[in-house]
N, C-alpha and C positions, 0 to 999 in steps of 0.2 A: 617501335613507335610508342611514345608515352601514352599512358591511359589514365583517365580520371577515376578516382574512387569517390563515391558519393555516400552520404549517410544512409544506411539501410533502415528499413522499418523493422525493429527488433522485437516488437510486440504488436498485437492487434490494435492497441489503443495509442501507440506511440506517435507523437507529432514532432518531438524534438528530443535531443539527448545532450547531456552535459559530459564533457571529457574530464574524467577524474585523473587519468594518467596516460601519457604516451609512452609506449615501450620501445619505440623506434624513433630515430631522429633523422633529419635531412642528411643524406649522404650514405645512410646505411643500406646494405644489400638486403633485400627481402625476397622471400619465396612464398609460394602458395601454402597457406596453413599457418604462417607466422601470426602471432598476436600483435597487432599494431597498437591498440590502445584499450583502455577500460572506459566504458561509457555508462553513465547513470541514466536509466530510462524511468518511466513512470512506475515500474514495478520491481526493478532489480538493477544491480550493477553488473554489466555483462561484458564479455571479451569481444572485441571487434577483430574479426579474422581477415587476413589479407587473402586476396584471390588473384593477384597480379605479380609476376616475377620480374625483378629488375632492381633499380636503385630508387630509393625514396627521394624524389626531387623537391617536393613541396608539401608543407603541412598548412592547411587552411584554417584550422581552428585551434587556438591555444588551449593549454590545460586550464580547466576551470570555466571555459566558455561553452556556450551551447550552440548546437547546429540543428537546423530544421531537417526533417526527412528529405532526402534527395539533394541536399546541399553538397557542393564540392568540399571534401574534407582533406583530400590528399591527391598527389599525382606521382605515379611510378613510371620510370622509363630507363633509358640508357644514361650512363654518367655524362653530364654536361649537356644533355639534350635540351633544346629550347622548348619550353612548355607554355610560353606566354599565350600562344594562339588558343590553347585549350581553355585558359582562363577567360580569354576574350569571348569565347563561345558559351561560357557559363551564363546562367540566368542573371540578368542585370542586377537584381536585388542582392545576389550573393556577392558579386564583384563590389558593389557599393558598400556592403557590410564590411568586407575586408579592407577597403580603402579607408573607411571611417576608423577601423581599428588601428591602422598604421599611422593615421594623421593625429599627432598629439593635440589634445584640446588646449586652448589658451583661455584661461579664465582668471579673473582677479582673485586674489587670496581673500576669503571672507574674514570679516572681523568676528572672532569667536568670544563668547562669554561663558561663564559657568553654566553647566547643564545643556549646552548646545553640543550635539554629537560631533566627534572629531573624525569619524570614519568617512572614507571616500565612497561615493555612490555612483552606480552606472546611470545612464540616461533614463532607464526605466525605474529608477528609485531604489534598486537593490544594492546592498552593501557590497563593495568589492572585497571578496574574501575567497581563499582557496577552499575546496570542499573539506579538506582535513581540518582547517581552522574553524569552519562552521560546525563540524562534528564535535570538536573539542569544546567550543564555546557552548554548544547545546548541552553537552554532558556536565559542564561546570556551572551552567546557569548564567553565563555571561552575555550581556547585551552587546552585540557587535557594534552598535552605533557609538558606543563609548570607547572603542579601541582604535588607536592610531595605527595605521598600516605602514610597514617599512619596506614592503615589496614594490615592484614596478608600478608606477602611477598610483601610489598610495594603497596598493592591495594588501589586505591583512593576511599574514601567513602564520604558520604554526607557532613560531617563536613569539609573535606579538601576543597571541592569546595566552600562551603558557606563562609569559612574564607580566601579564596585565595585572595591575593592582587597582581595585576600585577606588575612586576618589571620594573622600568623605567631606561633607560640608559641615562647617562649624555651626553648632546650634545657634539659633537666633537669640541674641541677647536683647532684652528689653528692660527699660526702667520699670520700677514698681508703678503700675498704672494708678492714676488718680481716681479714675472711674472704672467701673466694672466692664472692661472690654475683653472679649474672649481672646485668649492667647493662641498662637499657632501650635498645633499639636502634631503636625505631620506635613508631608508635601506630596503633591500629585505626581503621577508618573505612569508610564506604560512601556511595554516592550513590543517590538514588531519583528516578526520572523518571516523571512522570504518564503514564498510558497514553493514547495518542492514539486518536481515533475509528477510524483505519485499523487500528491494532494490535489494538483490541478485536474488530473484525470478522474480522481474520486469525485470531486465537485461536479465535473462535467457529466459523468455517466450517471451518477445518482440523481442529479437534478433532472436530467432527461428522463430517467425512469419514473421519478416521483410525479412529474408533470405531464407525462404522456400515457403512462399505464394507470388506469383507474384502480387504485388500491382499495381493498376491503380486508377486514381482519377477523380471524376466528380464533378464540381462545378455549383451551380445554385443560382440565386438571387431571393429573395422572397420579395414582397411588403407586409410590415407588418402593413399598415395603419388600415386595418379592424381588424387584430389581436389585435392591441393596444386598439382599441375601444371596442372589445369584452371582453378583459381581464378586462378593467375598469368596464364594466357593470357586469361581472360575480362576481367580487370582492365586489360588493355592496350587493350581496345576499349569497355569498359562506361563509360557516362557517370557512374556512381557506383561507389565501391569496394564490391565484393561480399565479405562476410565468410563465414567457415566456418558461422556460424549461419544465414546466408541459404541456404546449400546444404542444411543440415539441415532447415530449414523447407520448402523446395521438395521435397526428397526424401521427407520425411514426408507431405506432402500427396499426392504421387503414390502412395506406398505405401498410404495410406488409401483412395485410389480403388480400388486392387486388393484391399484387405482391409476392406470396409465395416463388418464386425462390430465393429472397433475404434473406429469413428467413431460411438459410441452413448452412450446415457444410460440409467440405471436409474430407472424411474418408479414402482416399487412393483408395480403390477399389469401393467405393460407395459414392454418394452424399446424405446426409440425409436432407430432407426437413421437417421442424417441423410443426405440426398442431397447436401447442400452440405458443404463442408469449410472451416471457420473455425478457424484455428490461433491459440491464445493464446500469447503470448511473454512470459514472466515478466521484469519489469524491476525491479531493486532501486532504491529511492529512499531518502532520508535516514531516514525513520521507518517504513519498511515495504516492502511489495511490491505492485505492481499488475501486471495481466495484460492489456495491450491486445491487440486481435484483428486478425489479418490475414485478411480475408474472401476466400473463393473462392481460396485460396492455390494450389490445383492449376492454376488457369487463368492465373496471373500469371507473368511472366518473372522471372528472378533480379534484374534491374535494378529492376523494379517492387517486388519484395519488399524489396530493399535500401533503396529510397527510402521506402517506407511504414514499415518497421521503424525507420529512423533518425528519421523525423518523430514517430512515436508515442513512442519512447523519450525524445526531447527534451521533448515536451509532458508526458510523465509526470513527469519530473524537475522540471519547473516547475509541477506541479500544475494543468495546463491541460486535462487529459483531460475529455471529456464522457461521459455514460452510453453513448452509441452506440459509443464507442471500446473499451469493456471488456466489453460484453454479447454473448452469443451464441456463445461458444467451443464447439467440439465436440471439441477435442484440444488439449493444452497441452505446451509445450516449456520446460524450465528448463535454462539453460546456465551452468555455473560453470567451464568450461574455461579462460576467459580469466583466471581468478584462480588458476590452478595446481592446481585440483582434478582428480585423475585419475579418480575414480569416486564416485558418491553415489546415494542413493535420494531420491525426492521424494514428497510427499503429494499424492494425487489432488486436482485442482482441480474441485469440483462445477460443472456437472453432468456433466463428462466421465467416461468410464469408464477412461481411461488418461492418464498423464503420462509424458513422456520426459525423463530426466535425462541431460545431455550433459557428459561430462568433457573434459579437455584432450587435445590430441594429444601423445603421448609418443614420443620416439625410443628404440626398444628393439631388441634383436636378434630377428630373425625368420628363419624357415626358408623359403627360396624355391628351388625346383628342387634340393632336397637340400643346399643350402648355407646356412650361417648368415650373414646379411647385415644391415646396418642397415635399420630400417624405421620407419614412422610409424603408430602405432596409436592409435585413439580408442575409448574404451569408452562404450557406451550402455546405460542401465538403464531399463527401462520398468516403472512401477508400474501394476498392473492391478486393476480391481474384479472379483473372481471371480464376482460375481452376473451379470456381463455377458460377460466375456471369459475363456475357458478358456485353459489353458497352451498348447495346440497352436495356438490362434488367435493368441495374442500372439507366439508363436515364429515363425509364418509371416509376420506383419507385419514383425518385426525382420529376418528373412531378406530380404524384399523391400526394406526400407530399406537394408540392407547392400549389396545389388546396385546400387542407385542411387548410393550414395556411392562405392563402389569402381570404378564405371564411369559417371562423370557424364554421358557422352555420351547415355546412356539418357534423361536428363531433358530433353534438347533435341529428342527425337524427336516 
């Protein structure tokens, strides 16, 4: 008997997924464990695994199209089996969506003039383009609105982007003005980029966090002279290069162990204080931000943290993270110091009660033993959910963190 395959929820925040590639076609024999397709979610491109044995009778979502969670995406059964009844039983919205996709739209050909986009658009205003074409266009800085598609229904494909040549407009020629009239020195313009699944979720989650959690901010300056010397010494014997961010992760984990109230979440009727310490480390990728998690960070050595952070960051940039890699954080660190940012504030990453924003190490004059001398100072700003963490609690945590970073030997005890 034929069985329906529906779009699974592949991450905790996923509402829809875009089909990057189908690895099976209608008529193929499939078995449990086969990879049916690759699906782009809000956080990664993931493999969609088959769980039904038989013949692939129906594919409900074309490559490049999106499907809502629980939408019918395929049907597997015996060869030649009638599956129409299964589609009739599917939610009305899903059936209507497929009907609209199969019914060619009849529109009049618009009259185009110079500077009017030539790309075809979906009903929601997005340019019709394959995921690969979008990626190539983004890398080359090409505005897809200016590219004519040669694929089905005007869809932009890889070849269209690779062969695209920007149209230049001849400079405006004017006669010598009789009076002093300003001449045209440029032209207005803008680019629009379709919002990715990842960016939609970032916008939704952080907006919810910012406007539901009452944020307040605490900033502390840390003398990094000893940390700089300790890192240099450690890297002489460590199998992997230890970064300043690795030191911050380890120090934060140990400070959380001594200040457990910061390692908490607001659940409405209760406050959950975690006994384990899982630190999320924000990683910037091409079209957004992901937060892979270092689990039990307080129990790991600096070399282990360095190895794990490097691996997670590399897989994040290649969109190879799995749900287990980004779920379960109890505290988050966002570091922009390597980009020259001295100080900033971050929005709390749910379900955490706090997030630590790490600035760069700055060489500044400092007073030591009554003398003004050169020093290395790093500023840390913690955003706190006031429903969970009070000012004194957050301040005590930052004092403990400062002690670990200013005397790194404490972290080795």
